[in-house]
KOLMI-185980 format. One line per field, with one value per atom (N, C-alpha, C, O): atom name; x, y, z. Coordinates in Angstrom, 3 decimals. Layout:
at <- c(CA  ...) $
X <- c(X  ...) $
Y <- c(Y  ...) $
Z <- c(Z  ...) $
END
This chain:
at <- c(N  CA  C  O  N  CA  C  O  N  CA  C  O  N  CA  C  O  N  CA  C  O  N  CA  C  O  N  CA  C  O  N  CA  C  O  N  CA  C  O  N  CA  C  O  N  CA  C  O  N  CA  C  O  N  CA  C  O  N  CA  C  O  N  CA  C  O  N  CA  C  O  N  CA  C  O  N  CA  C  O  N  CA  C  O  N  CA  C  O  N  CA  C  O  N  CA  C  O  N  CA  C  O  N  CA  C  O  N  CA  C  O  N  CA  C  O  N  CA  C  O  N  CA  C  O  N  CA  C  O  N  CA  C  O  N  CA  C  O  N  CA  C  O  N  CA  C  O  N  CA  C  O  N  CA  C  O  N  CA  C  O  N  CA  C  O  N  CA  C  O  N  CA  C  O  N  CA  C  O  N  CA  C  O  N  CA  C  O  N  CA  C  O  N  CA  C  O  N  CA  C  O  N  CA  C  O  N  CA  C  O  N  CA  C  O  N  CA  C  O  N  CA  C  O  N  CA  C  O  N  CA  C  O  N  CA  C  O  N  CA  C  O  N  CA  C  O  N  CA  C  O  N  CA  C  O  N  CA  C  O  N  CA  C  O  N  CA  C  O  N  CA  C  O  N  CA  C  O  N  CA  C  O  N  CA  C  O  N  CA  C  O  N  CA  C  O) $
X <- c(-20.808  -21.160  -22.153  -23.049  -21.428  -22.164  -23.448  -24.368  -23.747  -25.383  -26.244  -27.467  -25.473  -26.376  -26.746  -27.799  -25.757  -25.718  -27.052  -27.890  -26.829  -28.089  -29.328  -30.331  -29.586  -30.703  -31.153  -32.332  -30.556  -30.817  -31.247  -32.029  -30.317  -31.489  -32.171  -33.017  -32.394  -33.995  -34.862  -36.028  -34.649  -35.939  -35.961  -37.085  -35.237  -35.333  -35.729  -36.712  -35.461  -35.975  -37.305  -38.151  -37.650  -39.407  -40.223  -41.426  -39.630  -40.319  -40.437  -41.503  -38.932  -39.679  -40.552  -41.472  -40.456  -41.271  -42.749  -43.464  -43.034  -44.467  -44.863  -45.903  -43.846  -43.906  -44.391  -45.172  -43.626  -43.943  -45.689  -46.245  -46.097  -47.523  -48.159  -48.658  -48.121  -48.404  -48.306  -49.198  -47.057  -46.788  -45.349  -44.282  -45.462  -44.499  -43.639  -42.776  -43.393  -42.114  -41.189  -40.028  -41.649  -40.449  -39.523  -38.531  -39.927  -39.285  -37.882  -37.187  -37.356  -35.938  -35.073  -34.017  -35.609  -34.963  -35.227  -34.347  -36.665  -36.248  -35.280  -34.591  -35.294  -34.364  -32.684  -31.855  -32.560  -31.242  -31.262  -30.742  -31.841  -31.740  -32.197  -32.462  -32.498  -32.872  -31.326  -31.003  -30.465  -29.651  -28.354  -27.483  -28.476  -27.491  -27.805  -26.972  -29.278  -29.354  -28.712  -28.228  -28.597  -28.533  -26.626  -26.008  -26.007  -24.454  -24.187  -23.252  -25.045  -24.705  -24.771  -24.134  -25.855  -26.284  -25.356  -24.917  -24.800  -23.476  -22.258  -21.454  -22.373  -20.577  -20.615  -19.538  -21.967  -21.830  -21.613  -21.242  -21.955  -22.248  -20.963  -20.600  -19.982  -18.790  -18.863  -17.932  -19.882  -19.989  -19.687  -20.357  -18.715  -17.649  -18.954  -19.309  -19.450  -20.249  -21.646  -22.040  -22.125  -23.372  -22.870  -23.576  -22.103  -21.667  -21.308  -21.592  -20.705  -20.183  -21.239  -21.161  -22.519  -23.435  -24.522  -25.339  -24.459  -25.471  -24.590  -25.281  -23.262  -22.301  -22.862  -23.019  -23.111  -23.117  -24.839  -25.218  -25.662  -26.817  -27.002  -27.583  -26.383  -26.339  -25.560  -25.687  -24.892  -24.388  -25.741  -26.404  -25.801  -27.083  -28.308  -28.959  -28.181  -29.501  -29.089  -29.879  -28.049  -27.291  -27.314  -27.850  -26.948  -27.373  -28.582  -28.715  -29.638  -31.162  -31.430  -32.442  -30.739  -31.354  -30.939  -31.614  -29.398  -28.774  -29.659  -29.401) $
Y <- c(-71.971  -70.713  -69.749  -68.970  -70.270  -69.285  -69.868  -69.118  -71.141  -71.302  -71.157  -71.152  -70.993  -70.193  -68.792  -68.303  -68.130  -66.532  -66.153  -65.252  -67.229  -67.303  -67.790  -67.347  -68.320  -68.801  -67.588  -67.638  -66.831  -65.968  -64.460  -63.579  -64.630  -63.270  -63.555  -62.688  -65.180  -65.133  -65.286  -65.260  -65.448  -65.685  -63.718  -63.236  -63.080  -61.548  -61.174  -60.459  -61.278  -60.949  -61.492  -60.655  -62.262  -63.011  -62.265  -62.059  -61.878  -61.351  -59.957  -59.366  -59.117  -57.666  -57.885  -57.075  -58.404  -58.847  -58.446  -57.512  -59.498  -59.482  -57.973  -57.394  -57.443  -56.502  -54.891  -54.001  -55.037  -54.225  -54.323  -53.353  -55.443  -55.644  -54.572  -53.747  -54.610  -54.261  -52.511  -51.711  -52.300  -50.773  -50.193  -50.389  -49.521  -49.404  -48.635  -48.288  -48.053  -47.382  -48.539  -48.303  -49.981  -50.927  -51.094  -51.823  -50.400  -50.579  -50.347  -50.863  -49.683  -49.486  -50.628  -50.977  -51.202  -52.376  -53.438  -54.294  -53.611  -54.766  -54.851  -55.822  -53.257  -53.007  -53.552  -54.073  -53.400  -53.573  -55.310  -56.129  -55.471  -57.050  -57.491  -58.654  -57.313  -57.729  -57.583  -58.535  -56.498  -56.548  -57.393  -57.992  -57.274  -58.482  -59.667  -60.472  -60.084  -61.685  -61.875  -62.992  -61.011  -61.187  -61.245  -62.273  -60.221  -60.817  -61.910  -62.586  -62.365  -63.598  -64.963  -65.956  -64.801  -65.879  -65.927  -67.030  -64.452  -64.577  -65.249  -66.009  -64.731  -65.079  -66.418  -66.981  -67.444  -68.553  -69.686  -70.860  -68.927  -69.333  -69.532  -70.435  -68.275  -67.837  -67.419  -67.405  -67.133  -66.098  -64.551  -63.687  -64.286  -62.952  -61.984  -60.970  -62.367  -60.983  -60.915  -59.929  -61.989  -61.722  -61.185  -60.364  -61.389  -60.884  -59.594  -59.073  -58.655  -57.614  -56.956  -55.729  -57.685  -56.564  -56.412  -55.491  -57.772  -57.618  -56.564  -55.923  -56.432  -55.770  -54.230  -53.303  -54.055  -52.437  -52.424  -51.359  -53.422  -53.094  -52.659  -51.646  -53.642  -53.024  -51.657  -51.197  -51.164  -49.989  -48.896  -48.283  -48.954  -48.323  -48.015  -47.018  -49.277  -49.053  -48.729  -48.520  -48.643  -47.976  -46.467  -45.743  -45.905  -44.668  -43.799  -42.613  -45.018  -44.598  -44.631  -44.049  -45.158  -45.144  -43.977  -43.417  -43.478  -42.556  -41.253  -40.166) $
Z <- c(-7.391  -6.856  -7.659  -7.336  -9.148  -10.154  -10.157  -10.486  -9.839  -10.489  -9.385  -9.525  -7.886  -7.058  -7.223  -6.815  -7.888  -8.079  -9.256  -9.219  -10.246  -11.501  -10.638  -11.198  -9.814  -9.438  -8.288  -7.937  -7.863  -7.072  -7.720  -7.361  -8.870  -9.845  -10.470  -10.691  -11.374  -11.546  -10.700  -11.093  -9.595  -8.322  -8.142  -8.286  -7.962  -7.931  -9.009  -8.812  -10.274  -11.643  -11.463  -11.779  -11.186  -11.556  -10.190  -10.351  -8.920  -7.844  -8.210  -8.040  -8.936  -8.968  -10.708  -10.816  -11.418  -12.597  -11.962  -12.326  -10.816  -10.269  -9.712  -10.023  -8.834  -8.584  -9.493  -9.155  -10.593  -11.307  -12.264  -12.776  -12.261  -12.317  -12.033  -12.797  -10.597  -9.580  -9.499  -9.219  -9.809  -9.684  -10.277  -9.695  -11.401  -12.607  -11.983  -12.789  -10.583  -9.796  -9.960  -10.294  -9.726  -9.508  -10.820  -10.836  -11.813  -13.431  -13.355  -14.231  -12.491  -12.830  -12.273  -12.802  -11.134  -10.315  -11.261  -11.350  -12.274  -13.088  -14.028  -14.340  -14.639  -15.729  -15.129  -15.875  -14.295  -13.728  -13.604  -14.362  -12.699  -13.023  -13.977  -13.673  -15.050  -16.177  -17.000  -17.711  -16.908  -17.328  -16.675  -17.306  -15.382  -14.826  -14.664  -14.248  -15.006  -15.570  -16.809  -16.990  -17.728  -19.294  -18.884  -19.161  -18.327  -18.019  -17.488  -17.916  -16.316  -16.070  -16.614  -16.264  -17.739  -18.266  -19.283  -19.610  -20.110  -21.088  -20.627  -21.167  -19.455  -18.716  -18.488  -18.687  -17.958  -17.996  -19.377  -19.338  -20.439  -21.829  -22.277  -23.030  -21.578  -22.273  -23.665  -24.470  -23.829  -24.865  -25.079  -24.514  -25.868  -25.558  -26.111  -25.510  -27.077  -27.784  -26.763  -26.139  -26.795  -25.939  -24.797  -24.212  -24.475  -22.839  -22.893  -21.814  -23.803  -23.889  -24.440  -24.509  -24.975  -25.116  -24.161  -24.170  -22.999  -22.018  -20.875  -20.083  -20.830  -19.927  -20.569  -19.774  -21.860  -22.508  -21.864  -21.376  -21.883  -21.479  -19.912  -19.524  -19.112  -17.861  -17.414  -16.279  -18.234  -18.146  -18.334  -17.498  -19.631  -20.378  -18.826  -18.514  -18.227  -17.257  -16.145  -15.225  -16.031  -14.537  -15.030  -14.191  -15.983  -16.329  -16.143  -15.839  -16.496  -16.751  -15.122  -14.730  -14.332  -12.844  -12.158  -11.294  -12.700  -11.926  -12.292  -11.775) $
END
């Protein structure tokens, strides 16, 4: 299950990055996906410090979007 979640996040991350190249209006979505991808990668690596930093960045990205 975790691998499929990571694959889905990576695919969405790449697709939205392509959209950002066309129009910067997609940047907030990219920012949130980027943070979510970092969280998932750190979680899978079981790196507590990286995970905490990624969660913090995700919360920051959500605050910017709100």
